[in-house]
MITI-574124 format. One record per residue (C-alpha): residue in three letters; x, y, z negated. Coordinates in Angstrom, 3 decimals. Layout:
N
<site "ALA"; <X; Y; Z>> ...
//
This chain:
323
<site "MET"; <0.000; 0.000; 0.000>> <site "ALA"; <1.414; 3.365; 1.035>> <site "PRO"; <1.956; 6.007; -1.690>> <site "PRO"; <-0.989; 8.469; -1.765>> <site "LEU"; <1.056; 11.536; -0.806>> <site "GLN"; <3.163; 9.854; 1.869>> <site "GLY"; <3.505; 12.115; 4.897>> <site "LEU"; <3.186; 15.373; 2.953>> <site "LYS"; <6.177; 17.706; 3.044>> <site "ILE"; <7.069; 19.879; 0.060>> <site "LEU"; <9.489; 22.788; 0.118>> <site "ASP"; <10.897; 23.142; -3.394>> <site "PHE"; <12.431; 26.490; -4.343>> <site "THR"; <12.471; 25.634; -8.055>> <site "SER"; <15.212; 25.228; -10.632>> <site "ALA"; <15.562; 24.420; -14.346>> <site "LEU"; <12.590; 22.377; -15.603>> <site "SER"; <9.017; 23.640; -15.138>> <site "GLY"; <8.977; 23.745; -11.335>> <site "PRO"; <11.244; 20.742; -10.715>> <site "SER"; <9.103; 18.549; -12.961>> <site "ALA"; <5.999; 19.381; -10.904>> <site "THR"; <7.677; 18.592; -7.587>> <site "GLN"; <9.194; 15.417; -9.029>> <site "TYR"; <5.739; 14.082; -9.946>> <site "LEU"; <4.565; 14.818; -6.397>> <site "GLY"; <7.626; 13.003; -5.069>> <site "ASP"; <6.767; 10.043; -7.285>> <site "LEU"; <3.466; 9.841; -5.379>> <site "GLY"; <5.280; 9.649; -2.050>> <site "ALA"; <5.627; 13.276; -0.922>> <site "ASP"; <8.799; 14.227; 0.962>> <site "VAL"; <10.393; 16.874; -1.285>> <site "TRP"; <13.085; 19.195; 0.092>> <site "LYS"; <14.836; 20.981; -2.758>> <site "LEU"; <16.575; 24.224; -1.792>> <site "GLU"; <19.583; 25.041; -3.979>> <site "VAL"; <22.250; 27.714; -4.294>> <site "PRO"; <25.372; 26.868; -2.264>> <site "GLY"; <28.441; 26.046; -4.343>> <site "LYS"; <26.664; 25.274; -7.612>> <site "GLY"; <23.147; 24.028; -6.916>> <site "ASP"; <20.441; 24.070; -9.562>> <site "ASP"; <21.859; 25.553; -12.786>> <site "THR"; <20.851; 22.423; -14.692>> <site "ARG"; <23.372; 20.324; -12.754>> <site "SER"; <25.964; 21.737; -15.156>> <site "TRP"; <23.863; 21.646; -18.350>> <site "GLY"; <25.913; 19.149; -20.277>> <site "PRO"; <27.437; 17.057; -21.560>> <site "PRO"; <26.238; 14.402; -21.194>> <site "PHE"; <27.079; 14.037; -17.511>> <site "MET"; <26.377; 11.139; -15.171>> <site "LYS"; <28.694; 9.962; -12.399>> <site "HIS"; <27.159; 9.705; -8.952>> <site "SER"; <26.365; 6.163; -7.892>> <site "THR"; <28.247; 6.589; -4.607>> <site "ASP"; <31.903; 5.600; -4.453>> <site "THR"; <32.608; 8.380; -1.962>> <site "PRO"; <33.874; 11.514; -3.760>> <site "THR"; <32.723; 14.956; -2.668>> <site "GLN"; <35.107; 17.646; -1.448>> <site "ASP"; <34.654; 19.420; -4.774>> <site "PRO"; <35.173; 17.064; -7.767>> <site "THR"; <32.757; 19.269; -9.724>> <site "PHE"; <29.896; 17.592; -7.849>> <site "ASP"; <31.017; 14.034; -8.542>> <site "PHE"; <29.139; 14.365; -11.838>> <site "GLU"; <25.839; 15.940; -12.820>> <site "SER"; <23.966; 16.368; -16.062>> <site "SER"; <21.360; 13.941; -17.319>> <site "PHE"; <19.168; 17.052; -17.750>> <site "PHE"; <19.195; 17.607; -13.976>> <site "THR"; <18.461; 13.998; -13.136>> <site "CYS"; <15.417; 13.865; -15.433>> <site "THR"; <13.397; 16.155; -13.135>> <site "ASN"; <14.923; 15.732; -9.691>> <site "ARG"; <14.436; 12.153; -8.525>> <site "ASN"; <12.886; 11.432; -5.129>> <site "LYS"; <14.182; 14.652; -3.559>> <site "ARG"; <16.390; 15.712; -0.683>> <site "SER"; <18.736; 18.642; -1.328>> <site "LEU"; <19.531; 21.537; 0.993>> <site "ALA"; <21.880; 24.422; 0.124>> <site "LEU"; <20.711; 27.859; 1.304>> <site "ASP"; <21.799; 31.301; 0.163>> <site "LEU"; <18.565; 33.279; 0.475>> <site "LYS"; <20.503; 36.525; 0.271>> <site "LYS"; <21.652; 35.849; 3.835>> <site "ASP"; <19.493; 36.536; 6.875>> <site "ARG"; <20.159; 33.206; 8.581>> <site "ALA"; <19.322; 31.254; 5.433>> <site "ARG"; <15.996; 33.069; 5.132>> <site "GLU"; <15.266; 32.313; 8.782>> <site "ILE"; <15.905; 28.609; 8.156>> <site "ALA"; <13.744; 28.661; 5.037>> <site "LEU"; <10.907; 30.324; 6.944>> <site "GLU"; <11.191; 27.767; 9.734>> <site "LEU"; <10.959; 24.953; 7.180>> <site "ALA"; <8.004; 26.690; 5.523>> <site "THR"; <6.006; 26.646; 8.764>> <site "LYS"; <6.019; 22.839; 8.594>> <site "ALA"; <5.441; 22.463; 4.853>> <site "ASP"; <2.202; 21.267; 3.302>> <site "ILE"; <3.177; 22.595; -0.115>> <site "ILE"; <5.643; 25.215; -1.331>> <site "VAL"; <6.599; 25.479; -4.990>> <site "GLU"; <8.789; 28.214; -6.457>> <site "ASN"; <9.660; 29.439; -9.943>> <site "LEU"; <11.735; 32.527; -9.279>> <site "LEU"; <11.014; 35.816; -11.034>> <site "THR"; <7.682; 37.318; -10.012>> <site "GLY"; <8.054; 39.080; -6.654>> <site "LYS"; <11.455; 37.578; -5.823>> <site "MET"; <10.205; 35.325; -3.028>> <site "ALA"; <8.243; 38.193; -1.496>> <site "GLY"; <11.457; 40.204; -1.544>> <site "PHE"; <13.059; 37.492; 0.567>> <site "GLY"; <10.138; 37.594; 2.994>> <site "LEU"; <9.060; 34.154; 1.727>> <site "GLY"; <6.091; 35.059; -0.481>> <site "TYR"; <2.643; 33.572; -0.020>> <site "GLU"; <1.415; 36.459; 2.126>> <site "ASP"; <4.426; 35.990; 4.420>> <site "ILE"; <4.113; 32.228; 4.718>> <site "LYS"; <0.348; 32.031; 5.284>> <site "LYS"; <0.760; 34.173; 8.410>> <site "VAL"; <2.722; 31.348; 10.029>> <site "ASN"; <1.197; 28.464; 8.055>> <site "PRO"; <-2.379; 29.295; 6.983>> <site "GLY"; <-2.960; 25.835; 5.533>> <site "VAL"; <-0.038; 25.984; 3.117>> <site "ILE"; <-0.582; 25.375; -0.595>> <site "TYR"; <1.768; 27.788; -2.335>> <site "CYS"; <2.395; 27.358; -6.078>> <site "SER"; <4.284; 29.961; -8.095>> <site "VAL"; <5.387; 28.999; -11.619>> <site "THR"; <6.479; 31.935; -13.782>> <site "GLY"; <6.812; 32.743; -17.450>> <site "TYR"; <3.795; 35.044; -17.743>> <site "GLY"; <1.961; 35.064; -14.422>> <site "GLN"; <1.805; 37.428; -11.466>> <site "THR"; <0.218; 40.371; -13.297>> <site "GLY"; <0.333; 42.003; -16.714>> <site "PRO"; <3.003; 43.696; -18.853>> <site "TYR"; <5.310; 40.645; -18.909>> <site "ALA"; <4.950; 39.656; -15.251>> <site "LYS"; <8.602; 40.459; -14.536>> <site "ALA"; <9.939; 38.706; -17.654>> <site "PRO"; <11.878; 35.445; -17.177>> <site "GLY"; <10.221; 32.238; -18.346>> <site "TYR"; <12.567; 30.611; -20.850>> <site "ASP"; <11.058; 27.678; -22.703>> <site "ALA"; <12.093; 28.747; -26.214>> <site "ILE"; <10.772; 32.290; -25.770>> <site "VAL"; <7.499; 31.289; -24.137>> <site "ALA"; <6.964; 28.580; -26.766>> <site "GLY"; <7.437; 31.190; -29.482>> <site "ASP"; <5.158; 33.732; -27.811>> <site "ALA"; <2.434; 31.168; -27.104>> <site "GLY"; <2.464; 29.731; -30.623>> <site "ILE"; <3.663; 26.132; -30.349>> <site "ILE"; <6.739; 26.910; -32.472>> <site "HIS"; <4.471; 28.458; -35.108>> <site "CYS"; <2.723; 25.084; -35.398>> <site "THR"; <5.870; 23.047; -35.994>> <site "GLY"; <7.789; 22.640; -39.249>> <site "GLU"; <6.716; 23.322; -42.831>> <site "ASN"; <4.650; 26.184; -44.243>> <site "ASP"; <7.302; 27.492; -46.618>> <site "GLN"; <10.172; 27.382; -44.095>> <site "LEU"; <11.043; 28.804; -40.693>> <site "PRO"; <9.063; 27.261; -37.840>> <site "VAL"; <10.911; 24.585; -35.884>> <site "ARG"; <11.379; 24.630; -32.135>> <site "PRO"; <10.455; 21.278; -30.533>> <site "GLN"; <13.604; 19.796; -29.029>> <site "VAL"; <11.693; 18.708; -25.936>> <site "ALA"; <10.919; 21.682; -23.676>> <site "LEU"; <7.141; 21.584; -24.128>> <site "ALA"; <6.396; 24.956; -22.510>> <site "ASP"; <8.289; 23.909; -19.380>> <site "HIS"; <6.768; 20.455; -19.211>> <site "THR"; <3.241; 21.711; -19.881>> <site "ALA"; <3.525; 24.208; -17.026>> <site "GLY"; <4.909; 21.462; -14.775>> <site "PHE"; <1.933; 19.213; -15.489>> <site "TYR"; <-0.555; 22.030; -14.889>> <site "ALA"; <1.172; 22.928; -11.607>> <site "TYR"; <1.114; 19.270; -10.545>> <site "GLY"; <-2.596; 18.956; -11.308>> <site "ALA"; <-3.462; 22.239; -9.616>> <site "ILE"; <-1.587; 21.235; -6.468>> <site "LEU"; <-3.432; 17.909; -6.293>> <site "ALA"; <-6.738; 19.762; -6.710>> <site "ALA"; <-5.709; 22.191; -3.967>> <site "LEU"; <-4.998; 19.271; -1.629>> <site "ILE"; <-8.564; 18.050; -2.142>> <site "GLY"; <-9.847; 21.589; -1.582>> <site "ARG"; <-7.872; 21.902; 1.650>> <site "LYS"; <-9.256; 18.600; 2.914>> <site "ARG"; <-12.776; 20.000; 2.463>> <site "SER"; <-12.216; 23.579; 3.662>> <site "GLY"; <-9.183; 23.328; 5.915>> <site "LYS"; <-7.690; 26.299; 4.083>> <site "GLY"; <-4.568; 26.679; 2.006>> <site "THR"; <-4.366; 28.583; -1.261>> <site "PHE"; <-2.115; 30.373; -3.725>> <site "ILE"; <-1.686; 28.876; -7.206>> <site "ASP"; <-0.507; 31.115; -10.043>> <site "VAL"; <0.865; 29.017; -12.931>> <site "SER"; <1.890; 30.899; -16.087>> <site "MET"; <3.981; 28.991; -18.614>> <site "PHE"; <2.486; 31.157; -21.352>> <site "ASP"; <-1.110; 30.424; -20.323>> <site "CYS"; <-0.402; 26.697; -20.032>> <site "GLN"; <1.225; 26.548; -23.454>> <site "VAL"; <-1.665; 28.428; -25.100>> <site "ALA"; <-4.035; 25.926; -23.490>> <site "GLY"; <-1.848; 23.154; -24.887>> <site "LEU"; <-2.267; 24.400; -28.456>> <site "SER"; <-5.492; 22.429; -28.566>> <site "ASP"; <-7.003; 22.330; -32.068>> <site "ALA"; <-4.539; 24.905; -33.390>> <site "ALA"; <-5.909; 27.449; -30.917>> <site "SER"; <-9.573; 26.555; -31.374>> <site "THR"; <-9.284; 26.658; -35.168>> <site "TRP"; <-7.792; 30.140; -35.066>> <site "LEU"; <-10.035; 31.514; -32.315>> <site "SER"; <-13.247; 30.028; -33.724>> <site "LEU"; <-12.670; 30.324; -37.471>> <site "GLY"; <-9.700; 32.646; -37.958>> <site "VAL"; <-7.909; 29.854; -39.840>> <site "ASP"; <-4.142; 29.723; -39.388>> <site "PHE"; <-2.450; 26.437; -38.566>> <site "ASP"; <-1.283; 24.384; -41.539>> <site "ARG"; <2.298; 23.295; -40.799>> <site "ARG"; <2.848; 19.872; -42.328>> <site "ALA"; <6.259; 18.812; -40.973>> <site "THR"; <5.612; 15.332; -39.534>> <site "GLY"; <2.109; 15.188; -41.001>> <site "SER"; <-1.256; 16.112; -39.523>> <site "ALA"; <-3.313; 19.085; -40.617>> <site "HIS"; <-6.506; 17.083; -40.062>> <site "ILE"; <-5.857; 13.443; -40.942>> <site "VAL"; <-4.245; 11.642; -43.896>> <site "PRO"; <-2.176; 9.514; -43.691>> <site "ASP"; <-0.765; 10.522; -40.323>> <site "GLU"; <2.982; 11.158; -40.582>> <site "ILE"; <6.486; 9.714; -40.760>> <site "PHE"; <7.519; 7.779; -43.864>> <site "HIS"; <10.976; 6.706; -44.991>> <site "THR"; <11.650; 2.988; -45.229>> <site "SER"; <14.603; 1.304; -46.920>> <site "ASP"; <16.583; 1.385; -43.664>> <site "GLY"; <14.975; 4.073; -41.536>> <site "SER"; <11.472; 5.379; -40.950>> <site "VAL"; <8.067; 4.459; -39.530>> <site "ALA"; <5.138; 6.427; -38.163>> <site "ILE"; <1.780; 5.688; -39.780>> <site "ALA"; <-1.486; 6.975; -38.306>> <site "VAL"; <-4.847; 6.206; -39.918>> <site "SER"; <-7.550; 7.972; -37.922>> <site "THR"; <-10.779; 6.672; -39.469>> <site "ASP"; <-12.153; 5.622; -42.834>> <site "GLU"; <-12.507; 2.075; -41.496>> <site "GLN"; <-8.832; 2.046; -40.580>> <site "PHE"; <-7.953; 3.261; -44.056>> <site "VAL"; <-9.677; 0.199; -45.519>> <site "SER"; <-7.451; -2.028; -43.366>> <site "PHE"; <-4.362; 0.034; -44.131>> <site "ALA"; <-4.890; -0.092; -47.884>> <site "SER"; <-5.422; -3.841; -47.727>> <site "ALA"; <-2.329; -4.344; -45.553>> <site "ILE"; <0.029; -2.714; -48.054>> <site "GLY"; <-1.486; -4.515; -50.990>> <site "GLU"; <-3.634; -1.717; -52.411>> <site "PRO"; <-7.234; -2.542; -51.405>> <site "GLY"; <-8.566; -0.493; -54.299>> <site "TRP"; <-7.469; 2.735; -52.650>> <site "SER"; <-10.277; 2.569; -50.088>> <site "SER"; <-12.951; 2.457; -52.815>> <site "ASP"; <-11.321; 5.173; -54.913>> <site "PRO"; <-13.535; 8.300; -54.639>> <site "ALA"; <-10.376; 10.394; -54.199>> <site "PHE"; <-9.399; 8.530; -51.026>> <site "ALA"; <-12.588; 6.941; -49.659>> <site "THR"; <-13.126; 9.543; -46.903>> <site "ASN"; <-10.736; 11.539; -44.779>> <site "GLN"; <-11.998; 14.792; -46.300>> <site "LYS"; <-11.172; 13.488; -49.765>> <site "ARG"; <-7.791; 12.227; -48.580>> <site "LEU"; <-7.034; 15.704; -47.268>> <site "GLU"; <-8.006; 17.235; -50.606>> <site "ASN"; <-5.778; 14.740; -52.428>> <site "ARG"; <-3.048; 14.538; -49.800>> <site "ASP"; <-0.054; 14.933; -52.135>> <site "THR"; <-1.230; 12.234; -54.529>> <site "LEU"; <-1.959; 9.732; -51.759>> <site "VAL"; <1.247; 10.446; -49.850>> <site "ASP"; <3.310; 9.918; -53.016>> <site "LEU"; <1.652; 6.532; -53.502>> <site "ILE"; <2.299; 5.529; -49.895>> <site "VAL"; <5.929; 6.652; -50.139>> <site "LYS"; <6.518; 4.285; -53.070>> <site "LYS"; <5.094; 1.335; -51.141>> <site "ILE"; <6.698; 1.994; -47.746>> <site "SER"; <10.141; 3.001; -49.034>> <site "ALA"; <10.531; -0.475; -50.551>> <site "LEU"; <10.163; -2.090; -47.118>> <site "THR"; <12.464; -2.210; -44.128>> <site "SER"; <11.155; -0.595; -40.948>> <site "GLU"; <10.566; -4.002; -39.375>> <site "GLU"; <8.741; -5.287; -42.453>> <site "ALA"; <6.482; -2.229; -42.470>> <site "LYS"; <5.740; -2.555; -38.747>> <site "GLN"; <4.890; -6.237; -38.979>> <site "LEU"; <2.754; -5.697; -42.048>> <site "LEU"; <0.722; -2.940; -40.421>> <site "PHE"; <0.526; -4.454; -36.947>> <site "ARG"; <-1.103; -7.568; -38.365>> <site "LYS"; <-3.958; -5.355; -39.557>> <site "GLY"; <-4.090; -3.276; -36.397>> 
//
C-alpha cells in the first residue's frame, strides 16, 4: 500500500525544531520533502551538540565538519532531501521560486516578513502556483506587537504559561527539558496542512496557514488554561504530582522510581489492595478523589513508606497484576 502523501512535493524552508518537525511528519506519510539550507553550515541544529552522530556513509565529505551531525538535527529531519541555497543571492531566489512553482506545500519558519522580503512570500508564490498550501510557523503570528519577535522555545513557553505550570509552588518554575512549545507548534502545523490538503481537494484552491507557537502553546495548556479563564484559579504546581488526581505522581523505590497513576475511585480500591492496604479505600479520608485531594499529604506519606521499601521491578509487577 502506497503512503498516503506519496507524490506530494514539499518545499521546506524551516530550521531548528518547530517547522522541521511538521515537515518530518509529512515526510513520514510519504511526501517528498526538499529541505533548503544555508550553504556552508546548513540548519543551525546540525551543530547543536554534543552528542554528535557519524554519517552512515563511508565516503567523507570535502569538509570534515559535515562528517558528523547532532542527534538534535536527526530527530526532526528524517525522510528529507537537502539543498543548499543562499537566499541573499538573486540566482538562489530564482531557483527557489522555480521549485516553488512545482510544490504542493511550502513550509517556512523565518522571522515574520522575511520570506516576502526574498520575494518568496505567500502572495508571491500564489501568483505562479495558486494551488499551493503555504504554512508559516512563527513565534507570535503574522500580526500584533510581537509579530517580529523570534520564536525561541524557552521564551514562548514562558510567555504562554507552560513553564508556570511546571515545578513546585514554593520554588522557581521549571522549564520542561523537551521543547514543548516547538513540538506543539509542529503538530498544529502538521494537522493544519493535512486539513488544507482536504480543503484543496474540495475547492481546488490553495491557502495560507498562520501558525503561532504562542497560540499553540496556550491551546496546549489544557485544564490549566480553562481553570484560570473560567474560574480565575491559578495552577497548583505539584512537581511530579497532579493538581486534580491523587495519587498521580512519581515515587521513589529502593533502587529508583516508579510512576503511579490512579484515575478513578474504582482504581484506588485495586491500588490499595495491591500494596497490601485494602482499608485505605474504605477510609472516609481517602474513599473519593476529592477526599484524597483534601488529604493529599497524609496519603502520599503513607504511599511513600510502602513503595520506598520495594524495588522498581517489584512495584511494577505488584501494580501491573492489579491493572
